[in-house]
Predicted model as a PDB file, atoms N, CA, C, CB and O in Angstrom, pLDDT in the B-factor column:
MODEL        1                                                                  
ATOM      1  N   UNK A   1      14.379  -1.430   7.673  1.00 84.00           N  
ATOM      2  CA  UNK A   1      13.494  -0.616   6.639  1.00 84.00           C  
ATOM      3  C   UNK A   1      12.159  -1.352   6.310  1.00 84.00           C  
ATOM      4  CB  UNK A   1      14.312  -0.391   5.216  1.00 84.00           C  
ATOM      5  O   UNK A   1      12.097  -2.572   6.159  1.00 84.00           O  
ATOM      6  N   UNK A   2      11.091  -0.502   6.213  1.00 93.00           N  
ATOM      7  CA  UNK A   2       9.974  -1.059   6.042  1.00 93.00           C  
ATOM      8  C   UNK A   2       9.157  -0.320   4.943  1.00 93.00           C  
ATOM      9  CB  UNK A   2       9.351  -1.141   7.284  1.00 93.00           C  
ATOM     10  O   UNK A   2       8.881   0.857   5.171  1.00 93.00           O  
ATOM     11  N   UNK A   3       8.762  -0.849   3.842  1.00 94.00           N  
ATOM     12  CA  UNK A   3       8.047  -0.231   2.542  1.00 94.00           C  
ATOM     13  C   UNK A   3       6.502  -0.359   2.966  1.00 94.00           C  
ATOM     14  CB  UNK A   3       8.421  -1.160   0.965  1.00 94.00           C  
ATOM     15  O   UNK A   3       5.922  -1.308   3.493  1.00 94.00           O  
ATOM     16  N   UNK A   4       6.049   0.827   2.592  1.00 95.00           N  
ATOM     17  CA  UNK A   4       4.633   0.863   3.069  1.00 95.00           C  
ATOM     18  C   UNK A   4       3.862   1.646   1.808  1.00 95.00           C  
ATOM     19  CB  UNK A   4       4.491   1.715   4.652  1.00 95.00           C  
ATOM     20  O   UNK A   4       4.404   2.340   0.948  1.00 95.00           O  
ATOM     21  N   UNK A   5       2.542   1.358   1.937  1.00 95.00           N  
ATOM     22  CA  UNK A   5       1.566   2.248   0.919  1.00 95.00           C  
ATOM     23  C   UNK A   5       0.958   3.365   1.845  1.00 95.00           C  
ATOM     24  CB  UNK A   5       0.196   1.263   0.160  1.00 95.00           C  
ATOM     25  O   UNK A   5       0.689   3.170   3.031  1.00 95.00           O  
ATOM     26  N   UNK A   6       0.802   4.351   1.299  1.00 96.00           N  
ATOM     27  CA  UNK A   6       0.032   5.352   2.270  1.00 96.00           C  
ATOM     28  C   UNK A   6      -0.798   6.312   1.372  1.00 96.00           C  
ATOM     29  CB  UNK A   6       1.112   6.276   3.254  1.00 96.00           C  
ATOM     30  O   UNK A   6      -0.570   6.399   0.165  1.00 96.00           O  
ATOM     31  N   UNK A   7      -1.731   7.002   1.973  1.00 96.00           N  
ATOM     32  CA  UNK A   7      -2.538   8.214   1.277  1.00 96.00           C  
ATOM     33  C   UNK A   7      -1.914   9.386   1.813  1.00 96.00           C  
ATOM     34  CB  UNK A   7      -4.187   8.270   1.583  1.00 96.00           C  
ATOM     35  O   UNK A   7      -1.574   9.490   2.991  1.00 96.00           O  
ATOM     36  N   UNK A   8      -1.734  10.457   0.744  1.00 96.00           N  
ATOM     37  CA  UNK A   8      -1.179  11.707   1.171  1.00 96.00           C  
ATOM     38  C   UNK A   8      -1.774  12.729   0.205  1.00 96.00           C  
ATOM     39  CB  UNK A   8       0.416  11.701   1.173  1.00 96.00           C  
ATOM     40  O   UNK A   8      -1.599  12.572  -1.003  1.00 96.00           O  
ATOM     41  N   UNK A   9      -2.477  13.780   0.680  1.00 95.00           N  
ATOM     42  CA  UNK A   9      -3.054  14.704  -0.159  1.00 95.00           C  
ATOM     43  C   UNK A   9      -3.848  14.094  -1.378  1.00 95.00           C  
ATOM     44  CB  UNK A   9      -1.996  15.581  -0.609  1.00 95.00           C  
ATOM     45  O   UNK A   9      -3.680  14.529  -2.517  1.00 95.00           O  
ATOM     46  N   UNK A  10      -4.745  13.040  -1.081  1.00 94.00           N  
ATOM     47  CA  UNK A  10      -5.638  12.581  -1.970  1.00 94.00           C  
ATOM     48  C   UNK A  10      -4.940  11.499  -2.864  1.00 94.00           C  
ATOM     49  CB  UNK A  10      -6.201  13.731  -2.742  1.00 94.00           C  
ATOM     50  O   UNK A  10      -5.639  10.933  -3.704  1.00 94.00           O  
ATOM     51  N   UNK A  11      -3.657  11.178  -2.753  1.00 93.00           N  
ATOM     52  CA  UNK A  11      -2.845  10.197  -3.591  1.00 93.00           C  
ATOM     53  C   UNK A  11      -2.531   8.993  -2.766  1.00 93.00           C  
ATOM     54  CB  UNK A  11      -1.494  10.835  -4.122  1.00 93.00           C  
ATOM     55  O   UNK A  11      -2.238   9.029  -1.571  1.00 93.00           O  
ATOM     56  N   UNK A  12      -2.621   7.867  -3.547  1.00 93.00           N  
ATOM     57  CA  UNK A  12      -2.116   6.656  -2.993  1.00 93.00           C  
ATOM     58  C   UNK A  12      -0.449   6.518  -3.435  1.00 93.00           C  
ATOM     59  CB  UNK A  12      -3.086   5.375  -3.576  1.00 93.00           C  
ATOM     60  O   UNK A  12      -0.171   6.475  -4.633  1.00 93.00           O  
ATOM     61  N   UNK A  13       0.570   6.455  -2.457  1.00 93.00           N  
ATOM     62  CA  UNK A  13       1.771   6.280  -2.748  1.00 93.00           C  
ATOM     63  C   UNK A  13       2.717   5.145  -2.157  1.00 93.00           C  
ATOM     64  CB  UNK A  13       2.196   7.368  -2.533  1.00 93.00           C  
ATOM     65  O   UNK A  13       2.247   4.695  -1.112  1.00 93.00           O  
ATOM     66  N   UNK A  14       3.743   4.642  -2.481  1.00 94.00           N  
ATOM     67  CA  UNK A  14       4.607   3.858  -1.818  1.00 94.00           C  
ATOM     68  C   UNK A  14       5.762   4.593  -1.126  1.00 94.00           C  
ATOM     69  CB  UNK A  14       5.073   2.918  -2.713  1.00 94.00           C  
ATOM     70  O   UNK A  14       6.194   5.626  -1.637  1.00 94.00           O  
ATOM     71  N   UNK A  15       6.223   4.165  -0.116  1.00 94.00           N  
ATOM     72  CA  UNK A  15       7.338   4.838   0.551  1.00 94.00           C  
ATOM     73  C   UNK A  15       8.176   3.848   1.395  1.00 94.00           C  
ATOM     74  CB  UNK A  15       6.802   5.978   1.446  1.00 94.00           C  
ATOM     75  O   UNK A  15       7.845   2.683   1.616  1.00 94.00           O  
ATOM     76  N   UNK A  16       9.212   4.403   1.804  1.00 94.00           N  
ATOM     77  CA  UNK A  16      10.019   3.773   2.975  1.00 94.00           C  
ATOM     78  C   UNK A  16       9.992   4.350   4.160  1.00 94.00           C  
ATOM     79  CB  UNK A  16      11.321   3.679   2.739  1.00 94.00           C  
ATOM     80  O   UNK A  16      10.340   5.517   4.334  1.00 94.00           O  
ATOM     81  N   UNK A  17       9.500   3.440   5.242  1.00 95.00           N  
ATOM     82  CA  UNK A  17       9.232   4.161   6.577  1.00 95.00           C  
ATOM     83  C   UNK A  17      10.512   4.012   7.629  1.00 95.00           C  
ATOM     84  CB  UNK A  17       7.830   3.493   7.281  1.00 95.00           C  
ATOM     85  O   UNK A  17      10.833   2.917   8.093  1.00 95.00           O  
ATOM     86  N   UNK A  18      11.139   5.139   7.917  1.00 93.00           N  
ATOM     87  CA  UNK A  18      12.023   5.110   8.881  1.00 93.00           C  
ATOM     88  C   UNK A  18      11.766   5.786  10.084  1.00 93.00           C  
ATOM     89  CB  UNK A  18      13.064   5.492   8.433  1.00 93.00           C  
ATOM     90  O   UNK A  18      11.487   6.977   9.940  1.00 93.00           O  
ATOM     91  N   UNK A  19      11.784   5.351  11.231  1.00 91.00           N  
ATOM     92  CA  UNK A  19      11.414   6.028  12.308  1.00 91.00           C  
ATOM     93  C   UNK A  19      10.091   6.522  12.273  1.00 91.00           C  
ATOM     94  CB  UNK A  19      12.244   6.982  12.524  1.00 91.00           C  
ATOM     95  O   UNK A  19       9.237   5.656  12.084  1.00 91.00           O  
ATOM     96  N   UNK A  20       9.647   7.820  12.419  1.00 93.00           N  
ATOM     97  CA  UNK A  20       8.330   8.353  12.316  1.00 93.00           C  
ATOM     98  C   UNK A  20       8.378   9.165  10.843  1.00 93.00           C  
ATOM     99  CB  UNK A  20       7.964   9.351  13.692  1.00 93.00           C  
ATOM    100  O   UNK A  20       7.637  10.148  10.836  1.00 93.00           O  
ATOM    101  N   UNK A  21       9.021   8.959   9.757  1.00 96.00           N  
ATOM    102  CA  UNK A  21       9.231   9.458   8.601  1.00 96.00           C  
ATOM    103  C   UNK A  21       9.193   8.516   7.585  1.00 96.00           C  
ATOM    104  CB  UNK A  21      10.301  10.102   8.598  1.00 96.00           C  
ATOM    105  O   UNK A  21       9.780   7.434   7.574  1.00 96.00           O  
ATOM    106  N   UNK A  22       8.263   9.120   6.486  1.00 96.00           N  
ATOM    107  CA  UNK A  22       8.017   7.964   5.231  1.00 96.00           C  
ATOM    108  C   UNK A  22       8.507   8.932   4.018  1.00 96.00           C  
ATOM    109  CB  UNK A  22       6.088   7.316   4.983  1.00 96.00           C  
ATOM    110  O   UNK A  22       7.979   9.992   3.680  1.00 96.00           O  
ATOM    111  N   UNK A  23       9.704   8.271   3.418  1.00 95.00           N  
ATOM    112  CA  UNK A  23      10.328   8.881   2.122  1.00 95.00           C  
ATOM    113  C   UNK A  23       9.618   8.256   0.919  1.00 95.00           C  
ATOM    114  CB  UNK A  23      11.968   8.592   2.011  1.00 95.00           C  
ATOM    115  O   UNK A  23       9.751   7.074   0.604  1.00 95.00           O  
ATOM    116  N   UNK A  24       8.873   9.119   0.289  1.00 95.00           N  
ATOM    117  CA  UNK A  24       7.997   8.633  -0.870  1.00 95.00           C  
ATOM    118  C   UNK A  24       9.053   7.954  -1.884  1.00 95.00           C  
ATOM    119  CB  UNK A  24       7.100   9.954  -1.627  1.00 95.00           C  
ATOM    120  O   UNK A  24      10.237   8.289  -1.830  1.00 95.00           O  
ATOM    121  N   UNK A  25       8.639   7.076  -2.728  1.00 94.00           N  
ATOM    122  CA  UNK A  25       9.289   6.492  -3.742  1.00 94.00           C  
ATOM    123  C   UNK A  25       8.727   6.991  -5.024  1.00 94.00           C  
ATOM    124  CB  UNK A  25       9.230   5.073  -3.621  1.00 94.00           C  
ATOM    125  O   UNK A  25       7.526   7.247  -5.108  1.00 94.00           O  
ATOM    126  N   UNK A  26       9.565   7.147  -6.060  1.00 91.00           N  
ATOM    127  CA  UNK A  26       9.105   7.563  -7.410  1.00 91.00           C  
ATOM    128  C   UNK A  26       8.343   6.714  -8.208  1.00 91.00           C  
ATOM    129  CB  UNK A  26      10.116   7.873  -8.158  1.00 91.00           C  
ATOM    130  O   UNK A  26       7.589   7.173  -9.066  1.00 91.00           O  
ATOM    131  N   UNK A  27       8.491   5.281  -7.969  1.00 89.00           N  
ATOM    132  CA  UNK A  27       7.819   4.336  -8.502  1.00 89.00           C  
ATOM    133  C   UNK A  27       7.311   3.211  -7.643  1.00 89.00           C  
ATOM    134  CB  UNK A  27       8.535   3.914  -9.429  1.00 89.00           C  
ATOM    135  O   UNK A  27       7.713   3.346  -6.487  1.00 89.00           O  
ATOM    136  N   UNK A  28       6.586   2.181  -7.814  1.00 87.00           N  
ATOM    137  CA  UNK A  28       6.247   1.236  -6.968  1.00 87.00           C  
ATOM    138  C   UNK A  28       7.584   0.510  -6.663  1.00 87.00           C  
ATOM    139  CB  UNK A  28       5.142   0.372  -7.531  1.00 87.00           C  
ATOM    140  O   UNK A  28       8.527   0.496  -7.455  1.00 87.00           O  
ATOM    141  N   UNK A  29       7.585  -0.134  -5.363  1.00 89.00           N  
ATOM    142  CA  UNK A  29       8.851  -0.824  -5.000  1.00 89.00           C  
ATOM    143  C   UNK A  29       9.171  -2.123  -5.929  1.00 89.00           C  
ATOM    144  CB  UNK A  29       8.749  -1.266  -3.461  1.00 89.00           C  
ATOM    145  O   UNK A  29      10.274  -2.669  -5.886  1.00 89.00           O  
ATOM    146  N   UNK A  30       8.245  -2.517  -6.670  1.00 85.00           N  
ATOM    147  CA  UNK A  30       8.401  -3.626  -7.474  1.00 85.00           C  
ATOM    148  C   UNK A  30       9.342  -3.096  -8.664  1.00 85.00           C  
ATOM    149  CB  UNK A  30       6.963  -4.208  -7.943  1.00 85.00           C  
ATOM    150  O   UNK A  30       9.791  -4.003  -9.366  1.00 85.00           O  
ATOM    151  N   UNK A  31       9.726  -1.771  -9.023  1.00 85.00           N  
ATOM    152  CA  UNK A  31      10.305  -1.397  -9.904  1.00 85.00           C  
ATOM    153  C   UNK A  31      11.822  -0.799  -9.716  1.00 85.00           C  
ATOM    154  CB  UNK A  31       9.466  -0.665 -10.378  1.00 85.00           C  
ATOM    155  O   UNK A  31      12.656  -0.472 -10.560  1.00 85.00           O  
ATOM    156  N   UNK A  32      11.858  -0.781  -8.199  1.00 84.00           N  
ATOM    157  CA  UNK A  32      13.177  -0.242  -7.666  1.00 84.00           C  
ATOM    158  C   UNK A  32      12.823   0.516  -6.466  1.00 84.00           C  
ATOM    159  CB  UNK A  32      13.976   0.686  -8.706  1.00 84.00           C  
ATOM    160  O   UNK A  32      11.655   0.805  -6.204  1.00 84.00           O  
ATOM    161  N   UNK A  33      13.858   0.854  -5.709  1.00 87.00           N  
ATOM    162  CA  UNK A  33      13.708   1.762  -4.571  1.00 87.00           C  
ATOM    163  C   UNK A  33      14.237   3.251  -4.671  1.00 87.00           C  
ATOM    164  CB  UNK A  33      14.377   1.130  -3.459  1.00 87.00           C  
ATOM    165  O   UNK A  33      15.074   3.686  -3.880  1.00 87.00           O  
ATOM    166  N   UNK A  34      13.743   3.934  -5.604  1.00 88.00           N  
ATOM    167  CA  UNK A  34      14.374   5.137  -5.820  1.00 88.00           C  
ATOM    168  C   UNK A  34      13.478   6.231  -4.946  1.00 88.00           C  
ATOM    169  CB  UNK A  34      14.466   5.438  -7.446  1.00 88.00           C  
ATOM    170  O   UNK A  34      12.292   6.425  -5.211  1.00 88.00           O  
ATOM    171  N   UNK A  35      14.052   6.803  -4.063  1.00 86.00           N  
ATOM    172  CA  UNK A  35      13.370   7.741  -3.238  1.00 86.00           C  
ATOM    173  C   UNK A  35      13.135   9.081  -3.991  1.00 86.00           C  
ATOM    174  CB  UNK A  35      14.166   7.962  -1.960  1.00 86.00           C  
ATOM    175  O   UNK A  35      13.857   9.435  -4.923  1.00 86.00           O  
ATOM    176  N   UNK A  36      12.162   9.749  -3.568  1.00 85.00           N  
ATOM    177  CA  UNK A  36      11.838  11.042  -4.248  1.00 85.00           C  
ATOM    178  C   UNK A  36      11.274  12.062  -3.049  1.00 85.00           C  
ATOM    179  CB  UNK A  36      10.653  10.775  -5.515  1.00 85.00           C  
ATOM    180  O   UNK A  36      10.566  11.767  -2.086  1.00 85.00           O  
ATOM    181  N   UNK A  37      11.803  13.309  -3.414  1.00 81.00           N  
ATOM    182  CA  UNK A  37      11.316  14.423  -2.441  1.00 81.00           C  
ATOM    183  C   UNK A  37      11.925  14.171  -1.225  1.00 81.00           C  
ATOM    184  CB  UNK A  37       9.776  14.502  -2.222  1.00 81.00           C  
ATOM    185  O   UNK A  37      12.918  13.488  -0.972  1.00 81.00           O  
ATOM    186  N   UNK A  38      11.102  14.899  -0.413  1.00 91.00           N  
ATOM    187  CA  UNK A  38      11.280  15.207   1.092  1.00 91.00           C  
ATOM    188  C   UNK A  38      10.635  14.142   1.965  1.00 91.00           C  
ATOM    189  CB  UNK A  38      10.640  16.613   1.469  1.00 91.00           C  
ATOM    190  O   UNK A  38       9.782  13.456   1.402  1.00 91.00           O  
ATOM    191  N   UNK A  39      10.841  13.939   2.975  1.00 95.00           N  
ATOM    192  CA  UNK A  39      10.114  13.042   3.952  1.00 95.00           C  
ATOM    193  C   UNK A  39       8.743  13.635   4.393  1.00 95.00           C  
ATOM    194  CB  UNK A  39      11.010  12.807   5.236  1.00 95.00           C  
ATOM    195  O   UNK A  39       8.541  14.848   4.341  1.00 95.00           O  
ATOM    196  N   UNK A  40       7.803  12.748   4.829  1.00 96.00           N  
ATOM    197  CA  UNK A  40       6.439  12.959   5.217  1.00 96.00           C  
ATOM    198  C   UNK A  40       6.293  12.717   6.615  1.00 96.00           C  
ATOM    199  CB  UNK A  40       5.516  12.132   4.471  1.00 96.00           C  
ATOM    200  O   UNK A  40       6.778  11.631   6.933  1.00 96.00           O  
ATOM    201  N   UNK A  41       5.873  13.254   7.403  1.00 96.00           N  
ATOM    202  CA  UNK A  41       5.582  12.635   8.791  1.00 96.00           C  
ATOM    203  C   UNK A  41       4.583  11.696   8.855  1.00 96.00           C  
ATOM    204  CB  UNK A  41       5.221  13.587   9.746  1.00 96.00           C  
ATOM    205  O   UNK A  41       3.556  11.864   8.197  1.00 96.00           O  
ATOM    206  N   UNK A  42       4.747  10.653   9.610  1.00 95.00           N  
ATOM    207  CA  UNK A  42       3.798   9.567   9.685  1.00 95.00           C  
ATOM    208  C   UNK A  42       2.401  10.002  10.112  1.00 95.00           C  
ATOM    209  CB  UNK A  42       4.304   8.540  10.620  1.00 95.00           C  
ATOM    210  O   UNK A  42       1.441   9.373   9.665  1.00 95.00           O  
ATOM    211  N   UNK A  43       2.206  11.045  10.957  1.00 95.00           N  
ATOM    212  CA  UNK A  43       0.824  11.521  11.296  1.00 95.00           C  
ATOM    213  C   UNK A  43       0.288  12.307  10.248  1.00 95.00           C  
ATOM    214  CB  UNK A  43       0.776  12.317  12.540  1.00 95.00           C  
ATOM    215  O   UNK A  43      -0.912  12.556  10.364  1.00 95.00           O  
ATOM    216  N   UNK A  44       0.839  12.737   9.304  1.00 96.00           N  
ATOM    217  CA  UNK A  44       0.189  13.476   8.185  1.00 96.00           C  
ATOM    218  C   UNK A  44      -0.291  12.496   7.086  1.00 96.00           C  
ATOM    219  CB  UNK A  44       1.192  14.529   7.566  1.00 96.00           C  
ATOM    220  O   UNK A  44      -0.778  12.938   6.046  1.00 96.00           O  
ATOM    221  N   UNK A  45      -0.160  11.193   7.305  1.00 97.00           N  
ATOM    222  CA  UNK A  45      -0.514  10.151   6.267  1.00 97.00           C  
ATOM    223  C   UNK A  45      -1.514   9.248   6.886  1.00 97.00           C  
ATOM    224  CB  UNK A  45       0.747   9.315   5.765  1.00 97.00           C  
ATOM    225  O   UNK A  45      -1.740   9.310   8.094  1.00 97.00           O  
ATOM    226  N   UNK A  46      -2.112   8.424   6.116  1.00 97.00           N  
ATOM    227  CA  UNK A  46      -2.938   7.200   6.464  1.00 97.00           C  
ATOM    228  C   UNK A  46      -2.354   5.996   5.905  1.00 97.00           C  
ATOM    229  CB  UNK A  46      -4.366   7.307   5.967  1.00 97.00           C  
ATOM    230  O   UNK A  46      -2.393   5.843   4.684  1.00 97.00           O  
ATOM    231  N   UNK A  47      -1.823   5.131   6.644  1.00 96.00           N  
ATOM    232  CA  UNK A  47      -1.459   3.890   6.125  1.00 96.00           C  
ATOM    233  C   UNK A  47      -2.515   2.890   5.547  1.00 96.00           C  
ATOM    234  CB  UNK A  47      -0.797   3.284   7.119  1.00 96.00           C  
ATOM    235  O   UNK A  47      -3.512   2.510   6.161  1.00 96.00           O  
ATOM    236  N   UNK A  48      -2.115   2.474   4.130  1.00 95.00           N  
ATOM    237  CA  UNK A  48      -3.079   1.661   3.361  1.00 95.00           C  
ATOM    238  C   UNK A  48      -2.627   0.113   3.545  1.00 95.00           C  
ATOM    239  CB  UNK A  48      -3.091   2.135   1.742  1.00 95.00           C  
ATOM    240  O   UNK A  48      -1.646  -0.263   4.186  1.00 95.00           O  
ATOM    241  N   UNK A  49      -3.506  -0.663   2.879  1.00 92.00           N  
ATOM    242  CA  UNK A  49      -3.086  -2.202   2.753  1.00 92.00           C  
ATOM    243  C   UNK A  49      -1.980  -2.189   1.730  1.00 92.00           C  
ATOM    244  CB  UNK A  49      -4.363  -3.253   2.240  1.00 92.00           C  
ATOM    245  O   UNK A  49      -1.966  -1.405   0.781  1.00 92.00           O  
ATOM    246  N   UNK A  50      -0.934  -3.213   1.998  1.00 89.00           N  
ATOM    247  CA  UNK A  50       0.288  -3.154   1.071  1.00 89.00           C  
ATOM    248  C   UNK A  50       0.056  -3.202  -0.238  1.00 89.00           C  
ATOM    249  CB  UNK A  50       1.179  -4.152   1.278  1.00 89.00           C  
ATOM    250  O   UNK A  50       0.980  -2.748  -0.914  1.00 89.00           O  
ATOM    251  N   UNK A  51      -1.109  -3.703  -0.975  1.00 83.00           N  
ATOM    252  CA  UNK A  51      -1.200  -3.662  -2.312  1.00 83.00           C  
ATOM    253  C   UNK A  51      -2.605  -3.510  -2.657  1.00 83.00           C  
ATOM    254  CB  UNK A  51      -0.602  -4.796  -2.909  1.00 83.00           C  
ATOM    255  O   UNK A  51      -3.416  -3.759  -1.764  1.00 83.00           O  
ATOM    256  N   UNK A  52      -2.986  -3.186  -3.670  1.00 81.00           N  
ATOM    257  CA  UNK A  52      -4.306  -2.690  -4.253  1.00 81.00           C  
ATOM    258  C   UNK A  52      -4.772  -3.781  -5.281  1.00 81.00           C  
ATOM    259  CB  UNK A  52      -4.136  -1.184  -5.002  1.00 81.00           C  
ATOM    260  O   UNK A  52      -4.490  -3.688  -6.476  1.00 81.00           O  
ATOM    261  N   UNK A  53      -5.449  -4.749  -4.793  1.00 82.00           N  
ATOM    262  CA  UNK A  53      -5.955  -5.768  -5.883  1.00 82.00           C  
ATOM    263  C   UNK A  53      -6.621  -5.370  -6.979  1.00 82.00           C  
ATOM    264  CB  UNK A  53      -6.786  -6.663  -5.396  1.00 82.00           C  
ATOM    265  O   UNK A  53      -7.345  -4.389  -6.807  1.00 82.00           O  
ATOM    266  N   UNK A  54      -6.591  -5.862  -8.114  1.00 87.00           N  
ATOM    267  CA  UNK A  54      -7.070  -5.473  -9.448  1.00 87.00           C  
ATOM    268  C   UNK A  54      -8.356  -6.020  -9.529  1.00 87.00           C  
ATOM    269  CB  UNK A  54      -6.203  -5.934 -10.608  1.00 87.00           C  
ATOM    270  O   UNK A  54      -9.241  -5.401 -10.121  1.00 87.00           O  
ATOM    271  N   UNK A  55      -8.587  -7.204  -8.959  1.00 90.00           N  
ATOM    272  CA  UNK A  55      -9.946  -7.932  -8.898  1.00 90.00           C  
ATOM    273  C   UNK A  55      -9.935  -8.721  -7.833  1.00 90.00           C  
ATOM    274  CB  UNK A  55     -10.301  -8.763 -10.070  1.00 90.00           C  
ATOM    275  O   UNK A  55      -8.854  -9.066  -7.358  1.00 90.00           O  
ATOM    276  N   UNK A  56     -11.221  -9.169  -7.240  1.00 85.00           N  
ATOM    277  CA  UNK A  56     -11.402  -9.975  -6.278  1.00 85.00           C  
ATOM    278  C   UNK A  56     -12.315 -11.072  -6.643  1.00 85.00           C  
ATOM    279  CB  UNK A  56     -11.798  -9.290  -5.222  1.00 85.00           C  
ATOM    280  O   UNK A  56     -13.437 -10.758  -7.040  1.00 85.00           O  
ATOM    281  N   UNK A  57     -11.958 -12.435  -6.557  1.00 83.00           N  
ATOM    282  CA  UNK A  57     -12.750 -13.509  -7.102  1.00 83.00           C  
ATOM    283  C   UNK A  57     -13.121 -14.373  -5.596  1.00 83.00           C  
ATOM    284  CB  UNK A  57     -11.780 -14.465  -8.392  1.00 83.00           C  
ATOM    285  O   UNK A  57     -12.334 -14.642  -4.689  1.00 83.00           O  
ATOM    286  N   UNK A  58     -14.416 -14.653  -5.678  1.00 77.00           N  
ATOM    287  CA  UNK A  58     -14.830 -15.508  -4.469  1.00 77.00           C  
ATOM    288  C   UNK A  58     -15.878 -16.547  -5.037  1.00 77.00           C  
ATOM    289  CB  UNK A  58     -15.513 -14.557  -3.204  1.00 77.00           C  
ATOM    290  O   UNK A  58     -16.725 -16.411  -5.921  1.00 77.00           O  
ATOM    291  N   UNK A  59     -15.590 -17.488  -4.346  1.00 72.00           N  
ATOM    292  CA  UNK A  59     -16.365 -18.702  -4.723  1.00 72.00           C  
ATOM    293  C   UNK A  59     -17.339 -19.275  -3.602  1.00 72.00           C  
ATOM    294  CB  UNK A  59     -15.361 -19.802  -5.114  1.00 72.00           C  
ATOM    295  O   UNK A  59     -16.810 -19.313  -2.491  1.00 72.00           O  
ATOM    296  N   UNK A  60     -18.566 -19.699  -3.660  1.00 68.00           N  
ATOM    297  CA  UNK A  60     -19.369 -19.975  -2.619  1.00 68.00           C  
ATOM    298  C   UNK A  60     -19.698 -21.643  -2.613  1.00 68.00           C  
ATOM    299  CB  UNK A  60     -20.660 -19.033  -2.759  1.00 68.00           C  
ATOM    300  O   UNK A  60     -20.474 -22.157  -1.807  1.00 68.00           O  
ATOM    301  N   UNK A  61     -19.015 -22.334  -3.585  1.00 67.00           N  
ATOM    302  CA  UNK A  61     -19.248 -23.728  -3.619  1.00 67.00           C  
ATOM    303  C   UNK A  61     -18.591 -24.636  -2.474  1.00 67.00           C  
ATOM    304  CB  UNK A  61     -18.788 -24.172  -4.916  1.00 67.00           C  
ATOM    305  O   UNK A  61     -18.673 -25.862  -2.552  1.00 67.00           O  
ATOM    306  N   UNK A  62     -17.957 -24.024  -1.446  1.00 65.00           N  
ATOM    307  CA  UNK A  62     -17.357 -24.634  -0.242  1.00 65.00           C  
ATOM    308  C   UNK A  62     -18.425 -25.051   0.775  1.00 65.00           C  
ATOM    309  CB  UNK A  62     -16.371 -23.651   0.417  1.00 65.00           C  
ATOM    310  O   UNK A  62     -18.074 -25.674   1.777  1.00 65.00           O  
ATOM    311  N   UNK A  63     -19.546 -24.777   0.594  1.00 68.00           N  
ATOM    312  CA  UNK A  63     -20.687 -24.839   1.444  1.00 68.00           C  
ATOM    313  C   UNK A  63     -21.745 -25.749   0.955  1.00 68.00           C  
ATOM    314  CB  UNK A  63     -21.231 -23.533   1.623  1.00 68.00           C  
ATOM    315  O   UNK A  63     -22.157 -25.543  -0.187  1.00 68.00           O  
ATOM    316  N   UNK A  64     -22.274 -26.772   1.671  1.00 68.00           N  
ATOM    317  CA  UNK A  64     -23.169 -27.682   0.878  1.00 68.00           C  
ATOM    318  C   UNK A  64     -24.544 -26.944   0.392  1.00 68.00           C  
ATOM    319  CB  UNK A  64     -23.532 -28.980   1.805  1.00 68.00           C  
ATOM    320  O   UNK A  64     -25.155 -27.256  -0.630  1.00 68.00           O  
ATOM    321  N   UNK A  65     -24.872 -26.048   1.182  1.00 68.00           N  
ATOM    322  CA  UNK A  65     -26.286 -25.290   0.801  1.00 68.00           C  
ATOM    323  C   UNK A  65     -26.033 -24.744  -0.470  1.00 68.00           C  
ATOM    324  CB  UNK A  65     -26.786 -24.052   1.834  1.00 68.00           C  
ATOM    325  O   UNK A  65     -26.920 -24.910  -1.308  1.00 68.00           O  
ATOM    326  N   UNK A  66     -24.968 -24.097  -0.817  1.00 63.00           N  
ATOM    327  CA  UNK A  66     -24.687 -23.522  -2.042  1.00 63.00           C  
ATOM    328  C   UNK A  66     -24.582 -24.501  -3.349  1.00 63.00           C  
ATOM    329  CB  UNK A  66     -23.447 -22.806  -1.836  1.00 63.00           C  
ATOM    330  O   UNK A  66     -25.078 -24.208  -4.437  1.00 63.00           O  
ATOM    331  N   UNK A  67     -23.921 -25.613  -3.101  1.00 63.00           N  
ATOM    332  CA  UNK A  67     -23.874 -26.696  -4.096  1.00 63.00           C  
ATOM    333  C   UNK A  67     -25.104 -27.273  -4.342  1.00 63.00           C  
ATOM    334  CB  UNK A  67     -23.003 -27.720  -3.735  1.00 63.00           C  
ATOM    335  O   UNK A  67     -25.194 -27.820  -5.441  1.00 63.00           O  
ATOM    336  N   UNK A  68     -26.265 -27.312  -3.491  1.00 65.00           N  
ATOM    337  CA  UNK A  68     -27.424 -27.967  -3.755  1.00 65.00           C  
ATOM    338  C   UNK A  68     -28.443 -27.183  -4.679  1.00 65.00           C  
ATOM    339  CB  UNK A  68     -28.006 -28.295  -2.487  1.00 65.00           C  
ATOM    340  O   UNK A  68     -29.524 -27.692  -4.977  1.00 65.00           O  
TER     341      UNK A  68                                                      
ENDMDL                                                                          
END                                                                             
């Protein structure tokens, strides 16, 4: 079983990938694995990164030129 995040009809969803079918989840997998609805073909979707960060923090002080 593989848990995936995917785009389908303009929405970002989580689902369970089995063979070439994705079974959408009712909620994010962190809240339980409750499947909802019918399976969606893998070719009809676009796989996304496993999670969507709320913010990105970057520091530049690891280079001497930046610190000077």
